[in-house]
C-alpha positions as CSV (number, residue, x, y, z in Angstrom):
1,M,0.0,0.0,0.0
2,T,1.3,3.4,-0.9
3,N,-1.1,5.6,1.0
4,K,-2.1,5.7,4.6
5,I,-5.7,4.7,5.4
6,D,-7.5,7.5,7.2
7,S,-10.8,7.9,8.9
8,Y,-12.5,8.9,5.6
9,D,-11.3,5.6,4.1
10,H,-12.6,3.7,7.1
11,V,-16.1,5.1,6.6
12,L,-16.0,4.3,2.9
13,L,-14.6,0.8,3.5
14,A,-17.2,0.0,6.1
15,A,-20.0,1.3,3.9
16,I,-19.1,-0.6,0.7
17,Q,-18.4,-3.7,2.7
18,D,-22.0,-3.7,3.9
19,D,-23.4,-2.6,0.6
20,A,-21.2,-2.3,-2.5
21,R,-24.1,-1.0,-4.5
22,L,-24.2,2.4,-2.7
23,S,-23.7,5.3,-5.0
24,Q,-20.7,7.5,-4.7
25,S,-23.0,10.4,-3.7
26,E,-24.4,8.3,-0.9
27,L,-20.9,7.3,0.1
28,G,-19.9,11.0,0.0
29,E,-22.7,11.9,2.4
30,R,-21.7,9.2,4.8
31,A,-18.0,10.2,4.8
32,N,-18.6,13.9,4.4
33,L,-16.7,14.0,1.1
34,S,-17.5,15.2,-2.5
35,T,-18.4,12.6,-5.1
36,A,-15.1,13.3,-6.9
37,A,-13.1,12.7,-3.6
38,V,-15.0,9.4,-3.1
39,N,-14.2,8.4,-6.6
40,R,-10.5,9.2,-6.2
41,R,-10.3,7.4,-2.9
42,L,-12.0,4.2,-4.1
43,K,-9.8,4.1,-7.2
44,Q,-6.7,4.5,-5.0
45,L,-7.9,1.9,-2.5
46,A,-8.4,-0.6,-5.3
47,K,-5.0,0.3,-6.9
48,D,-3.4,-0.3,-3.5
49,G,-5.0,-3.7,-3.1
50,V,-7.1,-2.7,-0.1
51,I,-10.3,-3.3,-2.1
52,E,-9.8,-6.6,-3.8
53,R,-13.1,-6.8,-5.7
54,Y,-16.8,-6.1,-5.5
55,T,-19.1,-9.1,-5.1
56,A,-22.6,-10.3,-4.2
57,N,-23.3,-12.8,-1.5
58,I,-25.5,-15.6,-2.8
59,N,-27.3,-18.0,-0.6
60,P,-25.7,-21.4,-1.5
61,K,-28.9,-23.4,-1.0
62,S,-30.7,-21.3,-3.6
63,L,-28.4,-22.8,-6.2
64,G,-28.5,-26.3,-4.9
65,Y,-25.4,-26.2,-2.7
66,G,-26.9,-27.5,0.5
67,L,-23.8,-29.0,2.1
68,T,-20.8,-27.2,3.5
69,I,-17.7,-29.3,4.3
70,V,-14.5,-28.4,6.1
71,A,-11.5,-30.6,5.2
72,E,-8.2,-30.7,6.8
73,V,-5.4,-32.0,4.5
74,K,-2.0,-33.3,5.4
75,A,0.7,-33.2,2.8
76,E,3.2,-36.1,2.4
77,S,6.0,-33.8,1.5
78,E,6.5,-30.1,2.2
79,R,8.7,-29.5,-0.8
80,A,7.7,-26.1,-2.2
81,D,7.0,-27.3,-5.7
82,L,4.6,-30.0,-4.4
83,L,2.8,-27.6,-2.1
84,D,2.5,-25.1,-4.9
85,E,0.9,-27.9,-7.0
86,M,-1.6,-28.6,-4.3
87,R,-2.4,-24.9,-3.9
88,E,-3.1,-24.6,-7.6
89,G,-5.3,-27.7,-7.6
90,F,-7.3,-26.4,-4.7
91,R,-7.5,-22.9,-6.3
92,A,-8.9,-24.3,-9.5
93,C,-11.7,-26.3,-7.8
94,R,-14.9,-24.3,-8.0
95,Q,-16.5,-26.0,-5.0
96,I,-13.6,-24.9,-2.7
97,Q,-14.7,-21.5,-1.4
98,Q,-11.7,-21.0,0.9
99,C,-8.3,-22.5,1.1
100,Y,-5.8,-21.8,3.9
101,Y,-2.2,-23.0,4.2
102,V,-1.8,-23.5,7.9
103,T,0.5,-24.6,10.7
104,G,-0.4,-27.3,13.1
105,D,-1.7,-30.9,12.7
106,C,-2.6,-30.3,9.0
107,D,-1.2,-28.3,6.1
108,F,-4.4,-27.0,4.4
109,V,-7.9,-26.2,5.6
110,L,-10.5,-26.2,2.8
111,I,-14.1,-25.0,2.9
112,F,-16.2,-26.7,0.3
113,L,-19.7,-26.0,-0.9
114,V,-21.2,-29.1,-2.5
115,Q,-24.6,-30.2,-3.7
116,D,-24.5,-33.5,-1.8
117,M,-22.2,-36.1,-0.3
118,D,-21.8,-37.8,-3.7
119,Q,-20.3,-34.7,-5.2
120,Y,-17.9,-34.4,-2.2
121,V,-16.8,-38.0,-2.6
122,E,-16.1,-37.4,-6.3
123,L,-14.0,-34.4,-5.3
124,T,-12.1,-36.3,-2.7
125,R,-11.2,-38.9,-5.3
126,R,-9.9,-36.3,-7.7
127,L,-8.2,-33.9,-5.2
128,F,-7.0,-36.1,-2.4
129,H,-6.9,-39.8,-3.5
130,G,-5.6,-38.8,-6.9
131,N,-2.8,-36.7,-5.5
132,N,0.3,-38.5,-4.4
133,N,1.3,-35.7,-2.1
134,V,-1.9,-36.0,0.0
135,K,-0.9,-38.1,3.1
136,A,-4.3,-37.9,4.8
137,F,-7.4,-35.8,5.0
138,K,-10.2,-35.3,7.6
139,T,-13.7,-34.3,6.8
140,L,-16.0,-32.2,9.0
141,V,-19.6,-31.8,7.9
142,V,-21.1,-28.5,8.8
143,M,-24.4,-29.0,10.6
144,D,-25.4,-25.3,10.8
145,R,-24.1,-22.3,9.1
146,V,-24.0,-20.1,12.2
147,K,-21.9,-17.3,10.7
148,A,-20.3,-17.1,7.3
149,G,-18.7,-14.1,5.7
150,M,-15.6,-12.4,4.6
151,H,-16.1,-8.9,6.3
152,V,-12.9,-7.4,7.6
153,P,-13.4,-5.4,10.8
154,V,-13.0,-1.7,10.0
155,D,-12.0,0.6,12.9
156,K,-13.8,3.8,12.0
157,S,-12.6,5.7,15.0
158,G,-8.9,5.9,14.4
159,E,-6.3,6.0,11.7
160,R,-3.9,3.2,10.8
161,S,-0.5,4.0,9.6
């Protein structure tokens, strides 16, 4: 990031994170900025990588994805090229919503959205059983989606340097 994020940016980020469809004039009213200033700031925040993209949150069940699975994956080898290959395979899978390379008892934690257990079994065959670098995996079936989201806490009161 090249610029410091100030209290105006905090207001803008909190607002667009809650509703990315807000007009720039509405954002300007909330942040006490002109529409032109809002436009410049949003462009800079995107250029700096603070804003990664604008998206819509869709209820997975409405499109037939009624099952959320958390999988812990252990790698056989931690050679960088083999881990990179695993990352790319996970990144390419549309049913994997989130992928984390972690420390601890496993190497990756994956969050899947699948239509049913049959679809997940097919994915395990392709992603885990078909990969010689997967030593083991553990499946956790989500019983209730208590909280799901990617909102980043925005401290509106202070500045971050």
